C-alpha positions as CSV (number, residue, x, y, z in Angstrom):
1,M,0.1,0.2,0.1
2,I,1.2,3.7,-0.5
3,T,2.1,5.2,2.6
4,A,0.9,9.0,3.4
5,Q,5.0,9.6,4.0
6,E,5.2,8.2,0.7
7,F,2.5,10.7,-1.2
8,A,4.2,13.8,1.7
9,R,8.0,12.8,-0.5
10,R,6.9,13.4,-3.9
11,R,4.6,16.5,-3.1
12,R,8.3,17.1,-1.5
13,D,10.1,15.9,-4.0
14,L,7.9,17.7,-7.1
15,M,8.4,21.0,-5.7
16,A,12.2,21.0,-5.5
17,T,11.3,20.7,-8.8
18,L,9.4,24.6,-8.9
19,T,11.5,27.2,-9.6
20,K,11.5,30.4,-6.7
21,N,8.0,32.4,-6.4
22,S,5.7,29.6,-8.4
23,I,2.7,27.6,-7.8
24,A,1.7,24.1,-8.6
25,I,-2.3,23.7,-9.3
26,L,-4.3,20.6,-10.5
27,T,-7.2,19.4,-10.7
28,A,-9.4,15.9,-9.8
29,A,-10.7,14.1,-12.5
30,P,-14.8,14.9,-13.0
31,E,-17.3,12.4,-12.9
32,Q,-18.5,10.7,-15.3
33,V,-21.9,10.2,-17.1
34,R,-23.5,6.8,-17.4
35,S,-26.5,7.1,-18.4
36,R,-28.9,10.4,-17.9
37,D,-28.1,10.4,-14.1
38,T,-25.7,7.8,-13.4
39,Y,-22.5,7.3,-13.3
40,F,-19.3,5.3,-14.1
41,P,-17.5,4.5,-10.5
42,Y,-15.1,7.1,-10.1
43,R,-11.5,6.9,-10.4
44,Q,-9.7,9.4,-9.3
45,D,-6.6,11.0,-12.1
46,S,-4.0,9.7,-11.6
47,N,-1.3,13.1,-11.2
48,F,-3.5,14.3,-9.2
49,F,-3.7,10.3,-7.0
50,Y,-0.6,10.2,-7.8
51,L,0.3,13.2,-5.4
52,T,-2.6,12.9,-2.2
53,G,-4.3,9.3,-2.5
54,F,-7.0,11.5,-2.7
55,H,-10.4,10.1,-3.6
56,E,-13.2,12.1,-4.4
57,P,-13.9,14.7,-7.2
58,E,-14.7,18.1,-7.3
59,A,-11.1,19.2,-6.0
60,V,-7.7,21.2,-6.7
61,L,-4.5,20.8,-5.4
62,V,-2.4,23.7,-4.5
63,L,1.0,23.2,-4.0
64,I,3.2,26.6,-2.3
65,P,7.0,26.1,-1.9
66,K,8.1,27.0,0.7
67,R,5.5,28.9,1.5
68,P,4.9,30.0,5.2
69,Q,1.4,28.6,6.6
70,G,1.5,25.7,4.5
71,Q,3.0,24.1,1.4
72,F,0.1,21.6,1.0
73,I,-3.4,23.2,0.1
74,L,-7.0,21.1,-0.7
75,F,-10.0,22.3,-2.3
76,C,-12.7,20.2,-1.4
77,R,-16.1,19.2,-0.6
78,E,-16.9,19.6,2.3
79,R,-18.9,17.4,4.9
80,D,-22.9,16.9,3.7
81,R,-24.6,14.9,5.1
82,S,-27.7,14.3,3.5
83,R,-25.4,13.8,0.3
84,E,-23.5,11.7,2.5
85,I,-26.6,9.0,2.9
86,W,-26.9,9.1,-0.7
87,D,-23.3,9.0,-2.3
88,G,-21.3,7.7,0.2
89,R,-18.6,9.0,3.0
90,R,-16.5,12.9,2.0
91,A,-13.2,13.7,4.0
92,G,-14.6,17.6,3.9
93,P,-11.0,20.1,4.6
94,E,-10.8,18.3,8.3
95,G,-10.8,15.1,6.7
96,A,-7.7,16.9,4.4
97,R,-5.9,17.5,6.9
98,E,-6.1,15.2,9.0
99,L,-6.3,11.9,6.1
100,Y,-4.2,12.8,4.0
101,G,-1.7,15.5,5.0
102,A,-2.4,19.0,4.3
103,D,-1.1,22.5,5.8
104,D,-4.4,23.8,4.2
105,A,-8.4,22.6,3.0
106,F,-11.0,24.9,1.6
107,P,-14.9,23.9,0.6
108,I,-14.6,24.0,-3.3
109,D,-16.8,26.2,-3.1
110,D,-14.8,28.7,-1.6
111,I,-12.5,28.6,-4.1
112,D,-13.2,31.6,-6.3
113,E,-12.6,33.5,-2.6
114,I,-9.2,31.9,-2.0
115,L,-7.3,31.1,-4.7
116,P,-6.8,34.3,-6.6
117,G,-5.3,35.4,-3.6
118,L,-3.0,32.9,-3.7
119,L,-2.2,33.5,-7.2
120,E,-1.6,37.4,-7.1
121,G,2.5,38.0,-6.9
122,R,3.5,35.0,-8.4
123,D,6.1,34.3,-11.0
124,R,5.1,31.2,-12.5
125,V,1.9,28.6,-12.8
126,Y,2.9,26.0,-13.2
127,Y,-1.0,24.1,-14.2
128,A,-1.1,21.5,-17.5
129,L,-3.6,23.3,-19.8
130,G,-6.3,21.8,-21.8
131,R,-6.7,18.6,-19.8
132,N,-10.0,20.1,-17.8
133,R,-11.3,22.7,-20.2
134,T,-13.5,24.3,-17.7
135,F,-10.8,24.8,-14.8
136,D,-9.2,26.5,-17.4
137,T,-11.5,29.4,-17.6
138,R,-11.6,29.5,-14.7
139,L,-8.1,30.4,-14.2
140,L,-8.2,32.5,-17.6
141,D,-10.3,34.8,-15.6
142,W,-8.9,34.5,-12.6
143,I,-5.4,35.8,-13.6
144,D,-7.5,38.2,-16.0
145,G,-8.9,39.8,-12.4
146,I,-5.5,40.2,-11.6
147,R,-4.5,42.4,-14.2
148,A,-7.0,44.1,-14.3
149,R,-6.4,45.7,-10.7
150,A,-2.4,46.0,-11.7
151,R,-2.8,49.6,-11.4
152,S,-4.0,48.9,-8.1
153,G,-0.9,47.6,-7.7
154,A,-2.1,43.4,-8.3
155,V,0.5,41.3,-9.6
156,P,-0.6,38.7,-12.0
157,P,1.2,35.3,-12.6
158,D,4.0,36.5,-15.9
159,E,4.0,33.3,-17.4
160,F,2.5,29.7,-17.4
161,V,4.5,25.7,-17.6
162,D,3.1,22.5,-17.9
163,L,3.1,20.6,-15.3
164,D,3.2,17.0,-16.8
165,H,6.3,16.7,-18.0
166,L,7.7,17.1,-14.8
167,L,5.0,14.8,-13.0
168,H,5.1,12.2,-15.9
169,E,8.9,12.3,-16.0
170,A,8.6,11.8,-11.8
171,R,6.2,8.6,-12.3
172,L,8.4,7.1,-15.2
173,F,10.7,5.6,-11.7
174,K,8.6,3.8,-8.9
175,T,9.8,3.5,-6.3
176,A,9.8,-0.5,-4.2
177,T,6.3,0.1,-2.9
178,E,5.0,0.9,-6.2
179,L,7.3,-2.0,-7.8
180,K,5.9,-3.7,-4.7
181,V,2.1,-3.0,-5.9
182,M,2.2,-3.9,-9.3
183,R,4.0,-7.3,-8.7
184,K,0.3,-8.2,-6.9
185,A,-1.3,-6.5,-9.2
186,G,0.5,-8.9,-12.0
187,A,0.4,-12.0,-9.3
188,I,-3.8,-11.5,-9.0
189,S,-4.0,-10.9,-13.0
190,A,-1.8,-14.4,-13.9
191,R,-3.5,-15.7,-11.5
192,A,-7.1,-14.7,-13.4
193,H,-5.6,-16.0,-16.6
194,C,-5.1,-19.1,-15.7
195,R,-8.5,-19.5,-14.6
196,A,-9.4,-17.9,-18.0
197,M,-7.5,-21.4,-19.1
198,R,-9.7,-24.0,-17.2
199,A,-12.6,-22.9,-18.1
200,A,-12.3,-22.5,-21.6
201,R,-14.2,-24.7,-23.8
202,P,-16.5,-24.7,-27.2
203,G,-19.4,-23.4,-26.5
204,L,-18.5,-20.8,-23.6
205,Y,-19.7,-17.0,-25.0
206,E,-16.6,-14.9,-24.9
207,Y,-17.8,-12.5,-22.8
208,Q,-18.3,-15.9,-20.0
209,L,-14.5,-16.0,-20.1
210,Q,-14.0,-12.0,-19.3
211,A,-16.4,-12.6,-16.7
212,E,-13.9,-15.8,-14.9
213,I,-10.9,-13.5,-15.7
214,E,-12.7,-10.4,-13.6
215,H,-14.2,-12.1,-10.9
216,A,-10.4,-13.4,-10.1
217,F,-9.3,-9.4,-10.2
218,A,-12.5,-8.6,-7.9
219,S,-12.2,-11.9,-5.6
220,E,-8.2,-10.7,-4.2
221,G,-9.3,-7.2,-4.1
222,A,-8.7,-5.7,-7.1
223,R,-12.3,-4.4,-8.2
224,H,-11.4,-3.1,-11.1
225,P,-10.2,-4.6,-15.0
226,A,-7.1,-1.7,-15.8
227,Y,-8.7,-1.8,-19.5
228,G,-11.6,-2.8,-21.0
229,S,-10.6,-6.6,-21.6
230,I,-10.6,-7.9,-25.0
231,V,-11.8,-11.6,-25.1
232,G,-11.3,-12.7,-28.7
233,G,-12.6,-16.1,-30.0
234,G,-10.9,-16.9,-33.3
235,A,-10.8,-13.8,-36.2
236,N,-11.8,-11.3,-33.6
237,A,-8.3,-11.7,-31.9
238,C,-7.2,-10.6,-35.4
239,V,-8.7,-6.2,-34.6
240,L,-6.7,-5.4,-32.2
241,H,-8.5,-3.9,-29.9
242,Y,-12.0,-5.7,-29.7
243,V,-14.1,-5.2,-27.2
244,E,-17.2,-7.0,-28.0
245,N,-16.6,-10.2,-26.5
246,S,-20.1,-11.4,-27.6
247,A,-19.2,-14.8,-29.9
248,P,-19.1,-18.0,-29.0
249,L,-16.4,-19.8,-28.4
250,Q,-15.6,-22.3,-31.2
251,D,-14.0,-25.6,-31.1
252,G,-10.2,-25.5,-33.2
253,D,-9.9,-22.0,-32.5
254,L,-8.0,-20.1,-30.6
255,V,-9.0,-17.4,-27.6
256,L,-6.9,-14.1,-27.4
257,I,-7.3,-12.6,-23.5
258,D,-6.1,-9.3,-23.4
259,A,-6.5,-8.5,-19.3
260,G,-5.3,-6.9,-16.6
261,C,-6.6,-5.2,-13.2
262,E,-6.1,-2.5,-11.3
263,L,-4.7,-2.4,-8.2
264,E,-4.2,0.5,-5.4
265,H,-4.2,2.8,-8.8
266,Y,-2.0,0.6,-10.7
267,A,-2.0,-1.6,-13.7
268,A,-1.4,-5.4,-14.4
269,D,-1.3,-5.7,-18.3
270,I,-1.4,-9.6,-19.3
271,T,-2.2,-11.1,-23.3
272,R,-2.3,-15.3,-23.7
273,T,-3.3,-17.0,-26.3
274,F,-4.5,-20.2,-26.6
275,P,-7.0,-23.2,-28.0
276,V,-10.6,-23.1,-27.2
277,N,-10.1,-27.3,-26.9
278,G,-6.9,-27.3,-25.1
279,K,-4.7,-28.7,-28.1
280,F,-3.0,-26.4,-30.8
281,S,-3.7,-27.1,-33.7
282,A,0.1,-27.7,-36.0
283,P,-0.2,-24.0,-38.3
284,Q,-1.6,-22.4,-34.7
285,Q,1.6,-23.8,-32.5
286,A,4.1,-23.1,-35.6
287,L,2.6,-18.8,-35.6
288,Y,2.9,-19.2,-31.7
289,E,6.6,-20.5,-32.0
290,V,7.6,-17.3,-33.6
291,V,5.4,-14.9,-30.8
292,L,6.8,-17.0,-28.0
293,A,10.9,-16.4,-29.2
294,A,10.1,-12.9,-30.5
295,Q,8.6,-12.0,-26.9
296,M,11.6,-13.7,-24.5
297,A,14.3,-12.9,-26.6
298,A,12.5,-9.1,-26.3
299,I,12.2,-9.1,-22.2
300,E,16.2,-10.1,-22.3
301,A,16.4,-7.3,-24.7
302,A,15.2,-4.9,-21.8
303,R,17.4,-4.5,-19.7
304,A,19.5,-1.0,-18.2
305,G,21.2,0.2,-21.0
306,N,19.3,-0.5,-24.1
307,H,17.0,2.0,-25.7
308,W,13.7,1.4,-24.9
309,D,13.9,0.6,-29.3
310,E,15.7,-2.1,-28.8
311,P,12.9,-5.0,-27.6
312,H,10.7,-3.8,-31.2
313,R,13.9,-4.4,-33.2
314,V,14.5,-7.5,-31.1
315,T,10.9,-8.7,-32.6
316,V,10.9,-7.8,-35.8
317,K,13.9,-9.6,-36.6
318,I,12.4,-12.5,-34.7
319,I,8.3,-12.6,-36.5
320,T,9.9,-11.5,-39.8
321,Q,12.5,-14.7,-39.7
322,G,9.6,-16.9,-39.1
323,L,7.1,-15.7,-41.4
324,V,9.6,-15.8,-44.3
325,D,10.2,-19.6,-42.5
326,L,6.0,-20.9,-42.7
327,G,6.2,-19.2,-46.0
328,L,4.0,-16.2,-45.3
329,L,6.1,-13.7,-46.7
330,K,8.8,-14.2,-49.2
331,G,12.2,-12.2,-49.5
332,N,15.3,-11.6,-47.7
333,V,14.1,-10.8,-44.7
334,E,16.4,-7.4,-44.2
335,D,15.0,-6.0,-47.0
336,L,11.3,-7.3,-46.2
337,I,12.1,-5.4,-42.7
338,A,13.3,-2.1,-44.4
339,R,9.7,-2.2,-46.5
340,N,7.7,-3.0,-43.8
341,A,6.1,-5.9,-45.3
342,Y,6.1,-7.3,-41.7
343,T,3.7,-4.8,-40.4
344,D,0.6,-6.7,-42.7
345,F,0.8,-9.2,-39.7
346,Y,2.6,-7.4,-37.0
347,M,1.3,-3.4,-37.2
348,H,1.9,-2.6,-33.6
349,R,4.9,-1.9,-31.7
350,A,6.1,-4.4,-28.7
351,G,5.2,-2.1,-25.9
352,H,4.3,0.6,-23.4
353,W,4.9,2.3,-21.0
354,L,2.8,0.6,-17.7
355,G,1.8,2.0,-14.0
356,M,-0.9,4.0,-12.9
357,D,-1.8,3.9,-16.2
358,V,-2.2,0.7,-18.3
359,H,-1.0,3.2,-21.1
360,D,1.6,5.0,-18.8
361,V,3.0,8.8,-18.7
362,G,6.6,9.2,-20.0
363,D,9.0,10.0,-22.7
364,Y,10.0,7.6,-25.4
365,K,12.3,9.9,-26.8
366,V,14.8,12.5,-25.4
367,D,16.1,15.2,-27.8
368,N,14.8,13.5,-30.7
369,A,16.5,10.1,-29.9
370,W,15.0,6.3,-28.3
371,R,15.6,6.7,-24.7
372,L,17.5,4.4,-22.4
373,L,16.3,2.2,-20.2
374,E,17.0,2.5,-16.6
375,P,16.1,1.0,-13.4
376,G,12.9,1.8,-12.2
377,M,11.2,1.2,-15.7
378,V,8.5,-0.7,-16.1
379,M,7.0,-1.8,-19.3
380,T,5.1,-4.3,-21.0
381,V,6.3,-7.1,-24.1
382,E,3.7,-7.6,-26.5
383,P,4.3,-9.0,-29.9
384,G,1.9,-10.6,-31.9
385,I,1.3,-12.4,-35.6
386,Y,-1.9,-11.8,-36.6
387,V,-3.5,-13.1,-40.3
388,A,-6.7,-11.4,-41.3
389,P,-9.4,-14.1,-42.4
390,D,-9.6,-12.1,-45.9
391,N,-6.0,-12.4,-46.6
392,R,-5.7,-14.3,-50.1
393,K,-2.0,-14.1,-50.5
394,V,-1.5,-16.7,-47.6
395,A,-2.3,-20.6,-47.8
396,K,-6.3,-20.9,-45.8
397,K,-5.0,-22.6,-42.5
398,W,-2.9,-19.6,-41.2
399,R,-6.1,-16.8,-42.7
400,G,-8.2,-15.9,-39.4
401,I,-5.6,-16.5,-36.3
402,G,-4.2,-14.3,-34.7
403,I,-2.0,-14.9,-31.5
404,R,-0.1,-12.4,-29.0
405,I,1.9,-12.8,-26.0
406,E,2.1,-10.0,-23.2
407,D,3.9,-9.2,-20.2
408,D,4.7,-6.7,-17.3
409,V,8.7,-6.2,-17.3
410,A,10.6,-3.8,-14.5
411,I,13.6,-2.7,-15.5
412,T,16.1,-3.6,-12.8
413,R,19.8,-3.7,-12.3
414,K,19.9,-6.9,-12.2
415,G,18.4,-7.4,-15.4
416,P,14.3,-7.5,-16.4
417,E,12.2,-8.8,-14.3
418,V,8.7,-10.5,-15.1
419,L,5.8,-9.0,-12.8
420,T,3.2,-11.4,-14.7
421,A,5.4,-14.4,-14.9
422,G,2.8,-16.7,-13.0
423,V,0.4,-17.7,-16.2
424,P,1.9,-20.2,-18.5
425,K,2.7,-19.3,-22.0
426,T,4.3,-22.3,-23.8
427,V,2.9,-24.8,-25.6
428,A,3.3,-27.6,-23.7
429,D,3.1,-26.3,-20.1
430,I,-0.4,-24.0,-21.5
431,E,-1.7,-27.7,-23.3
432,R,-0.9,-29.2,-19.4
433,L,-3.0,-26.8,-17.3
434,M,-6.1,-27.1,-20.0
435,A,-5.6,-30.5,-19.7
436,L,-6.4,-30.6,-15.6
């Protein structure tokens, strides 16, 4: 669990990067309407949660380095017994101070009277313009109000600086505590995938396998998936972000499941592809072994000191060679790579950053060059091969096969650590588990 001390350290570290006489402002995520007057389960903005641990909407975080009266200020909803009966408990300004360590806390309804005074006289405002258009307008109105009083001695801020870059660079490097949470999320997700493998059989619907996975998440305390679960049987696996999950599973087909839980705001992200009936056919196994070889080699390349693109390059080379060996591509491997011929079958990159968001924040390039991998980073490794069902350039036996294998990998000083190793991925291990 992320402790109050770690949230406080994050705020201190961020404020240490801010310039003198500056102010940083972040807004909580708004509630999202599901239909008419009902809402989706609330999920806090990742940046906001990263600095506060605060779970409620209608909140604004203000950080003012070296402010004598207190550096951490939180505006939030007041306690309201009638609303709490309907919607649940609120921390209120008192709870913001007692439970979340705010130096000062005020009702959100008082922000128009208080925040302009905190802005006045600041040299720089750190704020992510464009992420919350409604609050952007309010903030600019407050600045205009200060400017209008310039003849009376009011001093508006000189400049705005995007806060996201500073926060995203900090979030890219996970602490030991964060990695502990992510290991647990990976382990829960791995067990859920094993459950789905054991439950799979012809005639079951994709959404029923989805239910098996998400039941396993919730049973272990990860109450929500980190993203919309993908369960694609047969040719549906060739749709990269297939989310309908509504078709029956057919005997002789593969099923691709891309699903991971969210635990304490940290995501897991696993993909496994396995036979609905528990046994790979010869064409399925041949393509699967190519993807698995690419994934294993890419994980080995996910080492501190290698650049971000190295694991992807490894997968491209192995997959292109495999497609040539199996007759799906013809020609010289290097030439095929140079003209991106492999993208007819492998059209995405081999991974992405992982953390509080499933496609997590952090630059992939620095000064227009791929950045080097460093300890504390966490990434996915997820090559795939997808043979469109209408691809007439290949033999019929390959058509409609979609395969992706994905694990979560932490970069450590000792080498890559696979956080999701608890779910099998070799042909023999998958078939053995499904036979139980």
